[in-house]
PQR file with spaces between the fields and no chain letter, atoms N, CA, C, O and H, PARSE charges and radii, in Angstrom:
ATOM       1  N    UNK     1       8.242   -4.875  -21.405 -0.4000 1.5000
ATOM       2  CA   UNK     1       8.030   -4.277  -20.110 -0.0000 2.0000
ATOM       3  C    UNK     1       6.611   -4.638  -19.626  0.5500 1.7000
ATOM       4  O    UNK     1       5.639   -4.370  -20.331 -0.5500 1.4000
ATOM       5  N    UNK     2       6.485   -5.241  -18.432 -0.4000 1.5000
ATOM       6  CA   UNK     2       5.172   -5.649  -17.935 -0.0000 2.0000
ATOM       7  C    UNK     2       4.294   -4.451  -17.591  0.5500 1.7000
ATOM       8  O    UNK     2       4.776   -3.391  -17.191 -0.5500 1.4000
ATOM       9  H    UNK     2       7.276   -5.459  -17.859  0.4000 1.0000
ATOM      10  N    UNK     3       3.010   -4.654  -17.759 -0.4000 1.5000
ATOM      11  CA   UNK     3       2.063   -3.598  -17.447 -0.0000 2.0000
ATOM      12  C    UNK     3       1.992   -3.360  -15.942  0.5500 1.7000
ATOM      13  O    UNK     3       2.094   -4.296  -15.149 -0.5500 1.4000
ATOM      14  H    UNK     3       2.619   -5.515  -18.084  0.4000 1.0000
ATOM      15  N    UNK     4       1.816   -2.108  -15.564 -0.4000 1.5000
ATOM      16  CA   UNK     4       1.744   -1.742  -14.143 -0.0000 2.0000
ATOM      17  C    UNK     4       0.407   -2.193  -13.537  0.5500 1.7000
ATOM      18  O    UNK     4      -0.656   -1.928  -14.099 -0.5500 1.4000
ATOM      19  H    UNK     4       1.733   -1.348  -16.209  0.4000 1.0000
ATOM      20  N    UNK     5       0.470   -2.868  -12.400 -0.4000 1.5000
ATOM      21  CA   UNK     5      -0.753   -3.330  -11.733 -0.0000 2.0000
ATOM      22  C    UNK     5      -1.395   -2.173  -10.975  0.5500 1.7000
ATOM      23  O    UNK     5      -0.708   -1.409  -10.298 -0.5500 1.4000
ATOM      24  H    UNK     5       1.333   -3.083  -11.943  0.4000 1.0000
ATOM      25  N    UNK     6      -2.695   -2.050  -11.091 -0.4000 1.5000
ATOM      26  CA   UNK     6      -3.401   -1.059  -10.291 -0.0000 2.0000
ATOM      27  C    UNK     6      -3.988   -1.721   -9.066  0.5500 1.7000
ATOM      28  O    UNK     6      -4.532   -2.823   -9.149 -0.5500 1.4000
ATOM      29  H    UNK     6      -3.253   -2.671  -11.641  0.4000 1.0000
ATOM      30  N    UNK     7      -3.883   -1.056   -7.926 -0.4000 1.5000
ATOM      31  CA   UNK     7      -4.422   -1.656   -6.708 -0.0000 2.0000
ATOM      32  C    UNK     7      -5.934   -1.406   -6.658  0.5500 1.7000
ATOM      33  O    UNK     7      -6.416   -0.361   -7.096 -0.5500 1.4000
ATOM      34  H    UNK     7      -3.442   -0.161   -7.858  0.4000 1.0000
ATOM      35  N    UNK     8      -6.641   -2.341   -6.140 -0.4000 1.5000
ATOM      36  CA   UNK     8      -8.101   -2.234   -6.102 -0.0000 2.0000
ATOM      37  C    UNK     8      -8.590   -1.871   -4.710  0.5500 1.7000
ATOM      38  O    UNK     8      -9.798   -1.851   -4.474 -0.5500 1.4000
ATOM      39  H    UNK     8      -6.250   -3.190   -5.785  0.4000 1.0000
ATOM      40  N    UNK     9      -7.688   -1.583   -3.784 -0.4000 1.5000
ATOM      41  CA   UNK     9      -8.149   -1.248   -2.437 -0.0000 2.0000
ATOM      42  C    UNK     9      -8.652    0.176   -2.384  0.5500 1.7000
ATOM      43  O    UNK     9      -8.168    1.050   -3.102 -0.5500 1.4000
ATOM      44  H    UNK     9      -6.707   -1.599   -3.976  0.4000 1.0000
ATOM      45  N    UNK    10      -9.627    0.396   -1.526 -0.4000 1.5000
ATOM      46  CA   UNK    10     -10.211    1.723   -1.370 -0.0000 2.0000
ATOM      47  C    UNK    10      -9.409    2.500   -0.345  0.5500 1.7000
ATOM      48  O    UNK    10      -9.039    1.964    0.699 -0.5500 1.4000
ATOM      49  H    UNK    10     -10.020   -0.315   -0.943  0.4000 1.0000
ATOM      50  N    UNK    11      -9.139    3.768   -0.643 -0.4000 1.5000
ATOM      51  CA   UNK    11      -8.422    4.599    0.318 -0.0000 2.0000
ATOM      52  C    UNK    11      -9.396    5.124    1.366  0.5500 1.7000
ATOM      53  O    UNK    11      -9.060    5.198    2.548 -0.5500 1.4000
ATOM      54  H    UNK    11      -9.439    4.204   -1.492  0.4000 1.0000
ATOM      55  N    UNK    12     -10.597    5.488    0.936 -0.4000 1.5000
ATOM      56  CA   UNK    12     -11.579    6.061    1.842 -0.0000 2.0000
ATOM      57  C    UNK    12     -12.841    5.182    1.851  0.5500 1.7000
ATOM      58  O    UNK    12     -13.233    4.637    0.818 -0.5500 1.4000
ATOM      59  H    UNK    12     -10.870    5.428   -0.024  0.4000 1.0000
ATOM      60  N    UNK    13     -13.460    5.054    3.011 -0.4000 1.5000
ATOM      61  CA   UNK    13     -14.657    4.258    3.125 -0.0000 2.0000
ATOM      62  C    UNK    13     -15.884    5.000    2.622  0.5500 1.7000
ATOM      63  O    UNK    13     -15.819    6.186    2.300 -0.5500 1.4000
ATOM      64  H    UNK    13     -13.141    5.496    3.850  0.4000 1.0000
ATOM      65  N    UNK    14     -17.002    4.287    2.557 -0.4000 1.5000
ATOM      66  CA   UNK    14     -18.252    4.905    2.101 -0.0000 2.0000
ATOM      67  C    UNK    14     -18.709    6.014    3.032  0.5500 1.7000
ATOM      68  O    UNK    14     -19.230    7.037    2.588 -0.5500 1.4000
ATOM      69  H    UNK    14     -17.055    3.323    2.819  0.4000 1.0000
ATOM      70  N    UNK    15     -18.511    5.805    4.315 -0.4000 1.5000
ATOM      71  CA   UNK    15     -18.924    6.818    5.311 -0.0000 2.0000
ATOM      72  C    UNK    15     -18.157    8.124    5.121  0.5500 1.7000
ATOM      73  O    UNK    15     -18.701    9.204    5.350 -0.5500 1.4000
ATOM      74  H    UNK    15     -18.087    4.974    4.676  0.4000 1.0000
ATOM      75  N    UNK    16     -16.893    8.027    4.702 -0.4000 1.5000
ATOM      76  CA   UNK    16     -16.114    9.229    4.455 -0.0000 2.0000
ATOM      77  C    UNK    16     -16.664    9.987    3.264  0.5500 1.7000
ATOM      78  O    UNK    16     -16.743   11.216    3.285 -0.5500 1.4000
ATOM      79  H    UNK    16     -16.451    7.150    4.516  0.4000 1.0000
ATOM      80  N    UNK    17     -17.042    9.259    2.229 -0.4000 1.5000
ATOM      81  CA   UNK    17     -17.636    9.885    1.054 -0.0000 2.0000
ATOM      82  C    UNK    17     -18.922   10.602    1.366  0.5500 1.7000
ATOM      83  O    UNK    17     -19.192   11.675    0.827 -0.5500 1.4000
ATOM      84  H    UNK    17     -16.978    8.261    2.212  0.4000 1.0000
ATOM      85  N    UNK    18     -19.718   10.010    2.236 -0.4000 1.5000
ATOM      86  CA   UNK    18     -20.987   10.620    2.619 -0.0000 2.0000
ATOM      87  C    UNK    18     -20.764   11.907    3.416  0.5500 1.7000
ATOM      88  O    UNK    18     -21.491   12.887    3.249 -0.5500 1.4000
ATOM      89  H    UNK    18     -19.498    9.138    2.673  0.4000 1.0000
ATOM      90  N    UNK    19     -19.735   11.890    4.296 -0.4000 1.5000
ATOM      91  CA   UNK    19     -19.434   13.086    5.088 -0.0000 2.0000
ATOM      92  C    UNK    19     -18.953   14.223    4.184  0.5500 1.7000
ATOM      93  O    UNK    19     -19.323   15.380    4.384 -0.5500 1.4000
ATOM      94  H    UNK    19     -19.145   11.094    4.431  0.4000 1.0000
ATOM      95  N    UNK    20     -18.141   13.892    3.207 -0.4000 1.5000
ATOM      96  CA   UNK    20     -17.616   14.913    2.305 -0.0000 2.0000
ATOM      97  C    UNK    20     -18.774   15.455    1.447  0.5500 1.7000
ATOM      98  O    UNK    20     -18.872   16.663    1.231 -0.5500 1.4000
ATOM      99  H    UNK    20     -17.840   12.952    3.045  0.4000 1.0000
ATOM     100  N    UNK    21     -19.637   14.572    0.967 -0.4000 1.5000
ATOM     101  CA   UNK    21     -20.784   15.019    0.153 -0.0000 2.0000
ATOM     102  C    UNK    21     -21.683   15.936    0.975  0.5500 1.7000
ATOM     103  O    UNK    21     -22.194   16.934    0.468 -0.5500 1.4000
ATOM     104  H    UNK    21     -19.557   13.591    1.142  0.4000 1.0000
ATOM     105  N    UNK    22     -21.871   15.589    2.246 -0.4000 1.5000
ATOM     106  CA   UNK    22     -22.718   16.430    3.119 -0.0000 2.0000
ATOM     107  C    UNK    22     -22.073   17.804    3.326  0.5500 1.7000
ATOM     108  O    UNK    22     -22.763   18.823    3.299 -0.5500 1.4000
ATOM     109  H    UNK    22     -21.456   14.778    2.658  0.4000 1.0000
ATOM     110  N    UNK    23     -20.747   17.832    3.533 -0.4000 1.5000
ATOM     111  CA   UNK    23     -20.056   19.102    3.722 -0.0000 2.0000
ATOM     112  C    UNK    23     -20.149   19.955    2.459  0.5500 1.7000
ATOM     113  O    UNK    23     -20.359   21.164    2.549 -0.5500 1.4000
ATOM     114  H    UNK    23     -20.187   17.005    3.555  0.4000 1.0000
ATOM     115  N    UNK    24     -19.997   19.347    1.294 -0.4000 1.5000
ATOM     116  CA   UNK    24     -20.110   20.088    0.028 -0.0000 2.0000
ATOM     117  C    UNK    24     -21.501   20.685   -0.138  0.5500 1.7000
ATOM     118  O    UNK    24     -21.654   21.827   -0.573 -0.5500 1.4000
ATOM     119  H    UNK    24     -19.826   18.365    1.222  0.4000 1.0000
ATOM     120  N    UNK    25     -22.504   19.900    0.213 -0.4000 1.5000
ATOM     121  CA   UNK    25     -23.883   20.363    0.111 -0.0000 2.0000
ATOM     122  C    UNK    25     -24.098   21.571    1.028  0.5500 1.7000
ATOM     123  O    UNK    25     -24.706   22.565    0.632 -0.5500 1.4000
ATOM     124  H    UNK    25     -22.380   18.972    0.566  0.4000 1.0000
ATOM     125  N    UNK    26     -23.582   21.464    2.271 -0.4000 1.5000
ATOM     126  CA   UNK    26     -23.718   22.574    3.210 -0.0000 2.0000
ATOM     127  C    UNK    26     -22.976   23.819    2.735  0.5500 1.7000
ATOM     128  O    UNK    26     -23.430   24.940    2.960 -0.5500 1.4000
ATOM     129  H    UNK    26     -23.088   20.656    2.592  0.4000 1.0000
ATOM     130  N    UNK    27     -21.823   23.618    2.070 -0.4000 1.5000
ATOM     131  CA   UNK    27     -21.073   24.753    1.544 -0.0000 2.0000
ATOM     132  C    UNK    27     -21.893   25.462    0.451  0.5500 1.7000
ATOM     133  O    UNK    27     -21.954   26.691    0.408 -0.5500 1.4000
ATOM     134  H    UNK    27     -21.454   22.706    1.887  0.4000 1.0000
ATOM     135  N    UNK    28     -22.517   24.673   -0.423 -0.4000 1.5000
ATOM     136  CA   UNK    28     -23.300   25.259   -1.520 -0.0000 2.0000
ATOM     137  C    UNK    28     -24.508   26.041   -0.989  0.5500 1.7000
ATOM     138  O    UNK    28     -24.908   27.053   -1.564 -0.5500 1.4000
ATOM     139  H    UNK    28     -22.468   23.675   -0.388  0.4000 1.0000
ATOM     140  N    UNK    29     -25.080   25.553    0.115 -0.4000 1.5000
ATOM     141  CA   UNK    29     -26.223   26.244    0.715 -0.0000 2.0000
ATOM     142  C    UNK    29     -25.796   27.416    1.569  0.5500 1.7000
ATOM     143  O    UNK    29     -26.619   28.246    1.953 -0.5500 1.4000
ATOM     144  H    UNK    29     -24.755   24.730    0.581  0.4000 1.0000
ATOM     145  N    UNK    30     -24.488   27.487    1.872 -0.4000 1.5000
ATOM     146  CA   UNK    30     -23.975   28.601    2.670 -0.0000 2.0000
ATOM     147  C    UNK    30     -24.073   28.388    4.157  0.5500 1.7000
ATOM     148  O    UNK    30     -23.986   29.353    4.916 -0.5500 1.4000
ATOM     149  H    UNK    30     -23.819   26.813    1.559  0.4000 1.0000
ATOM     150  N    UNK    31     -24.255   27.136    4.614 -0.4000 1.5000
ATOM     151  CA   UNK    31     -24.402   26.879    6.029 -0.0000 2.0000
ATOM     152  C    UNK    31     -23.166   26.236    6.634  0.5500 1.7000
ATOM     153  O    UNK    31     -23.137   25.997    7.841 -0.5500 1.4000
ATOM     154  H    UNK    31     -24.326   26.352    3.998  0.4000 1.0000
ATOM     155  N    UNK    32     -22.124   25.943    5.823 -0.4000 1.5000
ATOM     156  CA   UNK    32     -20.923   25.323    6.326 -0.0000 2.0000
ATOM     157  C    UNK    32     -20.018   26.410    6.914  0.5500 1.7000
ATOM     158  O    UNK    32     -19.704   27.389    6.238 -0.5500 1.4000
ATOM     159  H    UNK    32     -22.147   26.137    4.842  0.4000 1.0000
ATOM     160  N    UNK    33     -19.602   26.240    8.168 -0.4000 1.5000
ATOM     161  CA   UNK    33     -18.775   27.210    8.845 -0.0000 2.0000
ATOM     162  C    UNK    33     -17.439   26.601    9.222  0.5500 1.7000
ATOM     163  O    UNK    33     -17.355   25.401    9.480 -0.5500 1.4000
ATOM     164  H    UNK    33     -19.857   25.445    8.718  0.4000 1.0000
ATOM     165  N    UNK    34     -16.396   27.415    9.255 -0.4000 1.5000
ATOM     166  CA   UNK    34     -15.091   26.954    9.680 -0.0000 2.0000
ATOM     167  C    UNK    34     -14.981   27.083   11.201  0.5500 1.7000
ATOM     168  O    UNK    34     -15.930   27.521   11.852 -0.5500 1.4000
ATOM     169  H    UNK    34     -16.465   28.390    9.045  0.4000 1.0000
ATOM     170  N    UNK    35     -13.839   26.708   11.772 -0.4000 1.5000
ATOM     171  CA   UNK    35     -13.653   26.769   13.214 -0.0000 2.0000
ATOM     172  C    UNK    35     -13.827   28.141   13.801  0.5500 1.7000
ATOM     173  O    UNK    35     -14.275   28.270   14.940 -0.5500 1.4000
ATOM     174  H    UNK    35     -13.068   26.352   11.243  0.4000 1.0000
ATOM     175  N    UNK    36     -13.484   29.178   13.054 -0.4000 1.5000
ATOM     176  CA   UNK    36     -13.609   30.546   13.540 -0.0000 2.0000
ATOM     177  C    UNK    36     -15.019   31.098   13.371  0.5500 1.7000
ATOM     178  O    UNK    36     -15.319   32.196   13.840 -0.5500 1.4000
ATOM     179  H    UNK    36     -13.120   29.073   12.128  0.4000 1.0000
ATOM     180  N    UNK    37     -15.877   30.343   12.707 -0.4000 1.5000
ATOM     181  CA   UNK    37     -17.238   30.787   12.519 -0.0000 2.0000
ATOM     182  C    UNK    37     -17.513   31.448   11.176  0.5500 1.7000
ATOM     183  O    UNK    37     -18.649   31.817   10.876 -0.5500 1.4000
ATOM     184  H    UNK    37     -15.632   29.451   12.326  0.4000 1.0000
ATOM     185  N    UNK    38     -16.450   31.597   10.360 -0.4000 1.5000
ATOM     186  CA   UNK    38     -16.636   32.227    9.063 -0.0000 2.0000
ATOM     187  C    UNK    38     -17.234   31.268    8.051  0.5500 1.7000
ATOM     188  O    UNK    38     -17.098   30.051    8.178 -0.5500 1.4000
ATOM     189  H    UNK    38     -15.528   31.297   10.604  0.4000 1.0000
ATOM     190  N    UNK    39     -17.886   31.815    7.059 -0.4000 1.5000
ATOM     191  CA   UNK    39     -18.512   31.004    6.027 -0.0000 2.0000
ATOM     192  C    UNK    39     -17.442   30.409    5.128  0.5500 1.7000
ATOM     193  O    UNK    39     -16.506   31.102    4.730 -0.5500 1.4000
ATOM     194  H    UNK    39     -17.996   32.803    6.955  0.4000 1.0000
ATOM     195  N    UNK    40     -17.576   29.125    4.805 -0.4000 1.5000
ATOM     196  CA   UNK    40     -16.593   28.436    3.960 -0.0000 2.0000
ATOM     197  C    UNK    40     -16.986   28.643    2.502  0.5500 1.7000
ATOM     198  O    UNK    40     -18.125   28.380    2.115 -0.5500 1.4000
ATOM     199  H    UNK    40     -18.337   28.562    5.128  0.4000 1.0000
ATOM     200  N    UNK    41     -16.018   29.123    1.683 -0.4000 1.5000
ATOM     201  CA   UNK    41     -16.288   29.316    0.272 -0.0000 2.0000
ATOM     202  C    UNK    41     -15.360   28.489   -0.605  0.5500 1.7000
ATOM     203  O    UNK    41     -15.559   28.403   -1.817 -0.5500 1.4000
ATOM     204  H    UNK    41     -15.093   29.336    1.998  0.4000 1.0000
ATOM     205  N    UNK    42     -14.340   27.878    0.007 -0.4000 1.5000
ATOM     206  CA   UNK    42     -13.357   27.113   -0.715 -0.0000 2.0000
ATOM     207  C    UNK    42     -13.753   25.627   -0.796  0.5500 1.7000
ATOM     208  O    UNK    42     -14.110   25.013    0.209 -0.5500 1.4000
ATOM     209  H    UNK    42     -14.178   27.948    0.991  0.4000 1.0000
ATOM     210  N    UNK    43     -13.682   25.073   -1.996 -0.4000 1.5000
ATOM     211  CA   UNK    43     -14.026   23.666   -2.218 -0.0000 2.0000
ATOM     212  C    UNK    43     -13.071   22.764   -1.429  0.5500 1.7000
ATOM     213  O    UNK    43     -13.500   21.788   -0.814 -0.5500 1.4000
ATOM     214  H    UNK    43     -13.391   25.572   -2.813  0.4000 1.0000
ATOM     215  N    UNK    44     -11.792   23.091   -1.449 -0.4000 1.5000
ATOM     216  CA   UNK    44     -10.793   22.281   -0.735 -0.0000 2.0000
ATOM     217  C    UNK    44     -11.033   22.307    0.772  0.5500 1.7000
ATOM     218  O    UNK    44     -10.869   21.287    1.441 -0.5500 1.4000
ATOM     219  H    UNK    44     -11.443   23.884   -1.949  0.4000 1.0000
ATOM     220  N    UNK    45     -11.415   23.449    1.305 -0.4000 1.5000
ATOM     221  CA   UNK    45     -11.681   23.537    2.735 -0.0000 2.0000
ATOM     222  C    UNK    45     -12.910   22.725    3.095  0.5500 1.7000
ATOM     223  O    UNK    45     -12.938   22.101    4.156 -0.5500 1.4000
ATOM     224  H    UNK    45     -11.549   24.278    0.761  0.4000 1.0000
ATOM     225  N    UNK    46     -13.930   22.716    2.243 -0.4000 1.5000
ATOM     226  CA   UNK    46     -15.126   21.936    2.492 -0.0000 2.0000
ATOM     227  C    UNK    46     -14.792   20.439    2.528  0.5500 1.7000
ATOM     228  O    UNK    46     -15.312   19.711    3.374 -0.5500 1.4000
ATOM     229  H    UNK    46     -13.907   23.223    1.381  0.4000 1.0000
ATOM     230  N    UNK    47     -13.937   19.981    1.625 -0.4000 1.5000
ATOM     231  CA   UNK    47     -13.530   18.582    1.605 -0.0000 2.0000
ATOM     232  C    UNK    47     -12.752   18.251    2.868  0.5500 1.7000
ATOM     233  O    UNK    47     -12.963   17.190    3.456 -0.5500 1.4000
ATOM     234  H    UNK    47     -13.514   20.572    0.938  0.4000 1.0000
ATOM     235  N    UNK    48     -11.866   19.127    3.295 -0.4000 1.5000
ATOM     236  CA   UNK    48     -11.080   18.916    4.500 -0.0000 2.0000
ATOM     237  C    UNK    48     -11.979   18.812    5.726  0.5500 1.7000
ATOM     238  O    UNK    48     -11.750   17.974    6.599 -0.5500 1.4000
ATOM     239  H    UNK    48     -11.695   19.989    2.818  0.4000 1.0000
ATOM     240  N    UNK    49     -12.991   19.655    5.792 -0.4000 1.5000
ATOM     241  CA   UNK    49     -13.931   19.615    6.926 -0.0000 2.0000
ATOM     242  C    UNK    49     -14.719   18.302    6.903  0.5500 1.7000
ATOM     243  O    UNK    49     -14.930   17.685    7.948 -0.5500 1.4000
ATOM     244  H    UNK    49     -13.177   20.335    5.083  0.4000 1.0000
ATOM     245  N    UNK    50     -15.147   17.880    5.727 -0.4000 1.5000
ATOM     246  CA   UNK    50     -15.890   16.622    5.616 -0.0000 2.0000
ATOM     247  C    UNK    50     -15.040   15.427    6.052  0.5500 1.7000
ATOM     248  O    UNK    50     -15.542   14.539    6.741 -0.5500 1.4000
ATOM     249  H    UNK    50     -14.975   18.381    4.879  0.4000 1.0000
ATOM     250  N    UNK    51     -13.766   15.390    5.664 -0.4000 1.5000
ATOM     251  CA   UNK    51     -12.887   14.289    6.061 -0.0000 2.0000
ATOM     252  C    UNK    51     -12.632   14.339    7.554  0.5500 1.7000
ATOM     253  O    UNK    51     -12.556   13.295    8.200 -0.5500 1.4000
ATOM     254  H    UNK    51     -13.359   16.112    5.104  0.4000 1.0000
ATOM     255  N    UNK    52     -12.502   15.505    8.103 -0.4000 1.5000
ATOM     256  CA   UNK    52     -12.276   15.658    9.554 -0.0000 2.0000
ATOM     257  C    UNK    52     -13.479   15.118   10.325  0.5500 1.7000
ATOM     258  O    UNK    52     -13.320   14.417   11.324 -0.5500 1.4000
ATOM     259  H    UNK    52     -12.564   16.354    7.578  0.4000 1.0000
ATOM     260  N    UNK    53     -14.676   15.446    9.858 -0.4000 1.5000
ATOM     261  CA   UNK    53     -15.890   14.941   10.505 -0.0000 2.0000
ATOM     262  C    UNK    53     -15.982   13.415   10.404  0.5500 1.7000
ATOM     263  O    UNK    53     -16.420   12.743   11.339 -0.5500 1.4000
ATOM     264  H    UNK    53     -14.805   16.016    9.046  0.4000 1.0000
ATOM     265  N    UNK    54     -15.561   12.884    9.255 -0.4000 1.5000
ATOM     266  CA   UNK    54     -15.572   11.431    9.055 -0.0000 2.0000
ATOM     267  C    UNK    54     -14.594   10.753   10.034  0.5500 1.7000
ATOM     268  O    UNK    54     -14.898    9.697   10.588 -0.5500 1.4000
ATOM     269  H    UNK    54     -15.205   13.429    8.496  0.4000 1.0000
ATOM     270  N    UNK    55     -13.428   11.364   10.237 -0.4000 1.5000
ATOM     271  CA   UNK    55     -12.441   10.816   11.189 -0.0000 2.0000
ATOM     272  C    UNK    55     -13.044   10.758   12.584  0.5500 1.7000
ATOM     273  O    UNK    55     -12.878    9.765   13.293 -0.5500 1.4000
ATOM     274  H    UNK    55     -13.180   12.222    9.786  0.4000 1.0000
ATOM     275  N    UNK    56     -13.746   11.819   12.981 -0.4000 1.5000
ATOM     276  CA   UNK    56     -14.336   11.855   14.315 -0.0000 2.0000
ATOM     277  C    UNK    56     -15.402   10.787   14.487  0.5500 1.7000
ATOM     278  O    UNK    56     -15.594   10.275   15.589 -0.5500 1.4000
ATOM     279  H    UNK    56     -13.881   12.625   12.405  0.4000 1.0000
ATOM     280  N    UNK    57     -16.109   10.441   13.389 -0.4000 1.5000
ATOM     281  CA   UNK    57     -17.151    9.424   13.431 -0.0000 2.0000
ATOM     282  C    UNK    57     -16.563    8.000   13.393  0.5500 1.7000
ATOM     283  O    UNK    57     -17.258    7.021   13.664 -0.5500 1.4000
ATOM     284  H    UNK    57     -15.953   10.857   12.494  0.4000 1.0000
ATOM     285  N    UNK    58     -15.255    7.911   13.046 -0.4000 1.5000
ATOM     286  CA   UNK    58     -14.608    6.610   13.001 -0.0000 2.0000
ATOM     287  C    UNK    58     -14.654    5.951   11.643  0.5500 1.7000
ATOM     288  O    UNK    58     -14.464    4.738   11.557 -0.5500 1.4000
ATOM     289  H    UNK    58     -14.691    8.707   12.826  0.4000 1.0000
ATOM     290  N    UNK    59     -14.899    6.696   10.570 -0.4000 1.5000
ATOM     291  CA   UNK    59     -14.952    6.146    9.228 -0.0000 2.0000
ATOM     292  C    UNK    59     -13.522    5.820    8.763  0.5500 1.7000
ATOM     293  O    UNK    59     -12.544    6.263    9.365 -0.5500 1.4000
ATOM     294  H    UNK    59     -15.053    7.682   10.640  0.4000 1.0000
ATOM     295  N    UNK    60     -13.428    5.040    7.687 -0.4000 1.5000
ATOM     296  CA   UNK    60     -12.137    4.644    7.144 -0.0000 2.0000
ATOM     297  C    UNK    60     -11.567    5.803    6.349  0.5500 1.7000
ATOM     298  O    UNK    60     -11.930    6.019    5.192 -0.5500 1.4000
ATOM     299  H    UNK    60     -14.223    4.680    7.199  0.4000 1.0000
ATOM     300  N    UNK    61     -10.656    6.559    6.992 -0.4000 1.5000
ATOM     301  CA   UNK    61      -9.998    7.683    6.376 -0.0000 2.0000
ATOM     302  C    UNK    61      -8.524    7.633    6.759  0.5500 1.7000
ATOM     303  O    UNK    61      -8.216    7.433    7.934 -0.5500 1.4000
ATOM     304  H    UNK    61     -10.361    6.384    7.932  0.4000 1.0000
ATOM     305  N    UNK    62      -7.603    7.808    5.816 -0.4000 1.5000
ATOM     306  CA   UNK    62      -6.187    7.828    6.156 -0.0000 2.0000
ATOM     307  C    UNK    62      -5.870    8.942    7.165  0.5500 1.7000
ATOM     308  O    UNK    62      -6.580    9.944    7.247 -0.5500 1.4000
ATOM     309  H    UNK    62      -7.853    7.971    4.862  0.4000 1.0000
ATOM     310  N    UNK    63      -4.792    8.742    7.927 -0.4000 1.5000
ATOM     311  CA   UNK    63      -4.360    9.736    8.895 -0.0000 2.0000
ATOM     312  C    UNK    63      -4.052   11.048    8.204  0.5500 1.7000
ATOM     313  O    UNK    63      -3.644   11.069    7.043 -0.5500 1.4000
ATOM     314  H    UNK    63      -4.216    7.927    7.861  0.4000 1.0000
ATOM     315  N    UNK    64      -4.249   12.142    8.922 -0.4000 1.5000
ATOM     316  CA   UNK    64      -3.999   13.481    8.348 -0.0000 2.0000
ATOM     317  C    UNK    64      -2.492   13.695    8.260  0.5500 1.7000
ATOM     318  O    UNK    64      -1.763   13.399    9.206 -0.5500 1.4000
ATOM     319  H    UNK    64      -4.581   12.125    9.865  0.4000 1.0000
ATOM     320  N    UNK    65      -2.028   14.210    7.122 -0.4000 1.5000
ATOM     321  CA   UNK    65      -0.611   14.502    6.928 -0.0000 2.0000
ATOM     322  C    UNK    65      -0.203   15.696    7.764  0.5500 1.7000
ATOM     323  O    UNK    65      -0.945   16.673    7.865 -0.5500 1.4000
ATOM     324  H    UNK    65      -2.621   14.450    6.353  0.4000 1.0000
ATOM     325  N    UNK    66       0.948   15.623    8.351 -0.4000 1.5000
ATOM     326  CA   UNK    66       1.395   16.710    9.243 -0.0000 2.0000
ATOM     327  C    UNK    66       1.868   17.926    8.520  0.5500 1.7000
ATOM     328  O    UNK    66       2.267   18.904    9.152 -0.5500 1.4000
ATOM     329  H    UNK    66       1.551   14.829    8.269  0.4000 1.0000
């Protein structure tokens, strides 16, 4: 049985990674806010906000799943 090939393409660009890292940093400092103005405490929500900001900036990020 042949070995499975791994793809070497990147899913997310460097700009997307920077946006997510920035959102995580803001969450840890307590300055990241959600759309309603509440403080974000969830790691997953911070990542989602970072990716959303990256999309708005035009970074290489896959389309959001419906």
